[in-house]
C-alpha positions in Angstrom: -4.0 -34.4 107.1 -0.6 -35.5 108.3 -1.3 -39.0 107.1 -2.3 -37.7 103.7 0.9 -35.5 103.6 3.1 -38.5 104.4 1.5 -40.6 101.7 3.1 -38.4 99.1 6.5 -39.9 100.2 5.2 -43.5 100.6 7.6 -46.3 99.6 6.9 -50.0 99.8 9.6 -51.7 101.9 9.7 -55.5 101.5 11.8 -57.5 104.0 15.3 -57.8 102.5 16.1 -61.2 101.0 19.6 -60.7 102.3 18.5 -60.3 105.9 20.7 -61.8 108.6 19.6 -65.0 110.3 18.4 -62.9 113.3 16.0 -60.1 112.3 16.8 -56.5 113.3 14.3 -54.4 115.1 14.6 -50.6 115.1 13.3 -48.7 118.2 12.5 -45.0 117.6 12.8 -42.5 120.5 11.8 -38.9 120.1 14.2 -37.4 122.7 17.1 -38.8 124.6 16.2 -39.2 128.3 15.7 -41.8 131.0 11.9 -41.3 131.4 9.9 -44.3 132.4 8.9 -45.6 129.0 12.6 -45.6 127.9 13.6 -47.3 131.1 11.0 -50.0 130.4 12.3 -50.4 126.8 15.9 -50.8 128.1 14.7 -53.4 130.6 12.8 -55.3 128.0 15.8 -55.3 125.6 18.1 -56.4 128.5 15.8 -59.3 129.1 15.6 -60.1 125.4 19.4 -60.2 125.2 19.4 -63.1 127.7 17.2 -65.4 125.7 18.7 -68.3 123.9 18.6 -68.4 121.0 18.3 -64.6 120.3 15.0 -63.8 118.7 16.0 -60.4 117.3 18.8 -57.8 117.4 17.7 -54.3 118.5 18.9 -51.0 117.1 17.8 -47.8 118.9 17.4 -44.6 116.9 17.3 -41.4 119.0 15.8 -38.6 117.0 17.1 -35.7 119.1 19.4 -35.0 122.0 22.0 -37.0 123.9 21.8 -38.5 127.3 24.9 -40.0 129.0 22.9 -42.3 131.3 20.9 -43.7 128.4 24.0 -44.2 126.3 25.6 -46.1 129.2 22.5 -48.3 129.8 22.3 -49.2 126.1 26.0 -49.9 125.9 25.9 -52.1 129.0 23.2 -54.4 127.5 25.0 -54.4 124.1 22.4 -52.4 122.1 23.6 -50.3 119.2 22.4 -46.7 119.4 22.1 -44.2 116.5 22.2 -40.6 117.7 20.5 -38.8 114.9 21.5 -35.3 116.0 25.1 -36.3 115.3 24.5 -38.4 112.2 22.3 -35.9 110.3 23.3 -32.6 112.0 23.3 -31.0 108.5 19.6 -31.6 108.0 17.1 -29.0 109.2 13.8 -30.1 107.8 11.8 -32.8 109.6 10.9 -34.4 106.3 14.5 -34.7 105.3 15.3 -36.3 108.7 12.5 -38.9 108.3 13.7 -39.7 104.7 17.2 -40.1 106.1 16.0 -42.3 108.9 14.0 -44.5 106.5 17.1 -45.0 104.2 19.3 -45.7 107.3 16.8 -48.3 108.5 16.8 -49.9 105.1 20.6 -50.1 105.0 20.6 -51.5 108.5 18.1 -54.2 107.3 15.5 -53.3 109.9 12.5 -55.6 109.6 10.2 -53.7 112.0 10.2 -50.2 113.4 8.9 -49.8 117.0 7.8 -46.2 117.6 8.1 -45.5 121.3 5.4 -43.7 123.4 4.0 -40.4 122.1 2.5 -40.4 118.6 3.8 -37.0 117.6 4.9 -37.2 113.9 3.9 -40.9 113.7 0.9 -40.5 111.4 3.2 -38.7 108.8 6.2 -41.0 109.2 4.2 -44.3 109.2 2.3 -43.1 106.2 5.7 -42.8 104.5 6.6 -46.2 105.8 9.8 -46.4 107.8 10.1 -50.2 107.8 8.3 -53.3 106.4 6.5 -53.7 109.7 5.5 -50.7 111.9 4.6 -51.1 115.6 3.4 -48.5 118.1 4.6 -49.0 121.8 2.4 -46.8 124.0 1.8 -46.9 127.7 -1.3 -44.7 127.9 -2.5 -43.4 124.6 -4.8 -46.3 123.9 -7.9 -44.4 122.6 -5.9 -42.9 119.7 -6.5 -44.7 116.4 -4.1 -44.5 113.4 -3.7 -46.2 110.1 -0.5 -47.8 109.0 0.1 -49.3 112.4 0.7 -53.0 112.0 0.9 -53.9 115.7 0.6 -52.5 119.2 2.6 -53.0 122.4 1.7 -51.6 125.8 2.6 -52.0 129.5 0.3 -54.3 131.5 0.7 -56.8 134.3 -1.5 -59.6 133.1 -1.4 -63.4 133.0 -2.0 -63.2 129.2 0.3 -61.9 126.5 -2.2 -59.5 125.2 -5.0 -57.2 126.3 -7.8 -55.3 124.4 -8.2 -51.6 124.4 -11.0 -49.9 122.4 -11.4 -53.0 120.1 -7.6 -53.4 119.4 -5.3 -56.1 120.6 -2.1 -54.9 122.3 0.8 -57.2 123.1 2.1 -56.6 126.7 5.3 -55.9 128.5 5.0 -56.2 132.3 5.3 -53.0 134.3 7.2 -54.5 137.2 10.5 -54.1 135.4 12.7 -52.4 138.0 13.1 -51.7 141.7 10.5 -49.2 142.7 11.9 -48.5 146.2 15.4 -47.5 147.4 15.6 -48.2 151.1 18.9 -46.3 151.4 16.9 -43.1 150.9 14.7 -43.5 154.0 16.6 -41.2 156.3 17.1 -38.5 153.6 13.4 -38.6 152.8 12.5 -38.2 156.5 14.8 -35.2 156.7 13.1 -33.6 153.7 9.7 -34.1 155.3 10.8 -32.7 158.6 11.8 -29.4 157.0 8.1 -28.9 156.4 6.9 -30.1 159.8 4.7 -27.1 160.3 2.4 -28.5 157.5 0.1 -31.4 158.3 0.2 -32.8 154.8 2.8 -32.7 152.0 0.9 -33.2 148.7 3.2 -34.2 145.8 2.9 -34.2 142.1 6.0 -35.8 140.5 5.5 -35.3 136.8 6.7 -33.3 133.8 5.7 -29.7 133.8 3.6 -30.0 130.6 1.4 -32.5 132.4 1.1 -30.3 135.5 0.2 -27.2 133.5 -3.4 -28.3 133.0 -6.0 -25.7 134.1 -8.5 -28.3 135.4 -5.8 -30.1 137.4 -4.4 -26.9 138.8 -7.9 -25.6 139.7 -8.3 -28.8 141.9 -4.9 -28.3 143.5 -5.7 -24.7 144.3 -9.1 -25.7 145.8 -7.3 -28.3 148.0 -4.7 -25.8 149.2 -7.3 -23.1 150.0 -9.5 -25.5 151.9 -6.5 -26.9 153.8 -4.1 -24.1 154.9 -1.9 -26.7 156.7 -1.2 -28.5 153.4 1.8 -27.8 151.1 2.1 -28.9 147.5 5.4 -30.1 145.9 5.6 -30.1 142.1 8.4 -31.0 139.7 9.6 -30.3 136.2 12.7 -29.5 134.2 11.7 -25.8 134.6 9.1 -23.9 136.6 6.4 -23.5 134.0 5.3 -19.9 133.7 1.6 -20.9 133.4 1.8 -22.9 136.7 3.5 -19.9 138.5 0.9 -17.5 137.2 -2.0 -19.8 138.2 -0.7 -20.2 141.7 0.1 -16.6 142.1 -3.3 -15.5 140.9 -4.9 -17.9 143.4 -2.7 -16.5 146.2 -1.4 -20.0 147.2 2.3 -19.6 146.3 3.2 -19.8 150.0 1.7 -23.3 150.0 3.6 -24.4 146.9 7.2 -25.5 146.3 8.7 -26.1 142.9 11.4 -28.8 143.6 12.8 -29.2 140.0 13.9 -32.4 138.3 14.4 -34.7 141.3 15.0 -38.3 142.3 11.5 -39.6 142.3 12.4 -42.6 144.5 13.4 -40.1 147.2 10.5 -37.7 146.9 8.0 -40.5 146.7 9.0 -41.3 150.3 9.1 -37.6 151.4 5.6 -36.7 150.4 2.4 -37.8 152.3 0.0 -38.1 149.3 0.6 -38.4 145.6 -1.7 -36.3 143.4 -1.6 -37.5 139.8 -2.1 -35.2 136.8 -4.9 -35.4 134.2 -5.8 -35.8 131.4 -2.4 -37.4 131.1 -1.4 -39.3 134.2 1.8 -40.8 135.5 3.0 -44.4 135.3 6.2 -45.4 137.0 6.2 -42.6 139.6 2.7 -43.3 140.8 3.8 -46.9 141.4 6.9 -45.7 143.3 4.6 -43.8 145.6 2.3 -46.7 146.2 5.2 -49.0 146.7 6.2 -47.0 149.8 2.7 -46.9 151.1 1.7 -43.4 150.0 -2.0 -42.8 149.0 -2.3 -42.3 145.2 -5.1 -40.0 144.1 -6.1 -40.0 140.4 -8.9 -38.6 138.2 -11.8 -41.0 137.7 -13.9 -38.8 135.4 -12.5 -39.8 132.0 -14.9 -39.1 129.1 -14.3 -42.7 128.1 -14.8 -45.0 131.1 -12.8 -47.8 129.5 -9.6 -45.6 129.7 -10.2 -44.9 133.4 -10.6 -48.6 134.1 -7.8 -49.8 132.0 -5.3 -47.1 132.7 -2.7 -47.4 135.5 -5.2 -49.2 137.8 -5.9 -51.9 135.2 -2.2 -52.2 134.5 -1.4 -52.8 138.2 -4.0 -55.6 138.2 
């Protein structure tokens, strides 16, 4: 339905004949942050800036919000950023914002639009056409299938430049793009763990609250805590999700749970004993941070589509 709605605003966008010698690529981000997929994008653009000759010039379009760290990182690697909240603050309708974005990309002579991570709004916007070439860069949503996507990029450590998920070819960017371990945090992490010395095991889930607020996942956590009274569970988030609090309270396991907020995951990956990943949407970078410091990583193996289970994080690490 969203694809059909977007088609009403469809516009053919041929590559400009006046395009500069080096093509410009637009990278679309929903919200300003330094989440793992954005860190990976910055790392890839940093690497691309060091190639000679330059293959493309990137422009990053941030749909909402502002993040000082992201702005600093993009400025450091010489990437132009367009903060759409500032540029089009007078627009209130999402349609008008997408129309503005398309026109801005046309004026910027963008040859291809790379839509980062989550597909929210993409079926509508890509049906409109934002650029002559439209690419989806997704770390974990491989089963989803959309029209109007001309190419796919994913994260995967492989000797080849591409992998196949569900019959489609995805170009790859290696996951090992940044330091996973900060050795300077060892003593601080040990101090954190010692505060809970009365517990035999500190179970940790370092993820966004909307991933943790999954009934099936929480039911498993509750079962673990009830069966293991000497285990405590750390969980993160920008805020303490009401559904999570209600679930833990109803199960009478609040005493074995700690909401630790939005934390340095390199620190807490060292402080916990076991990393319990969420489902149906799992972690990426944080799970690897835990494994990099030798912590067991527990994940769900019961996907309805076995291919996704095999080719998710475990496949990427291969």
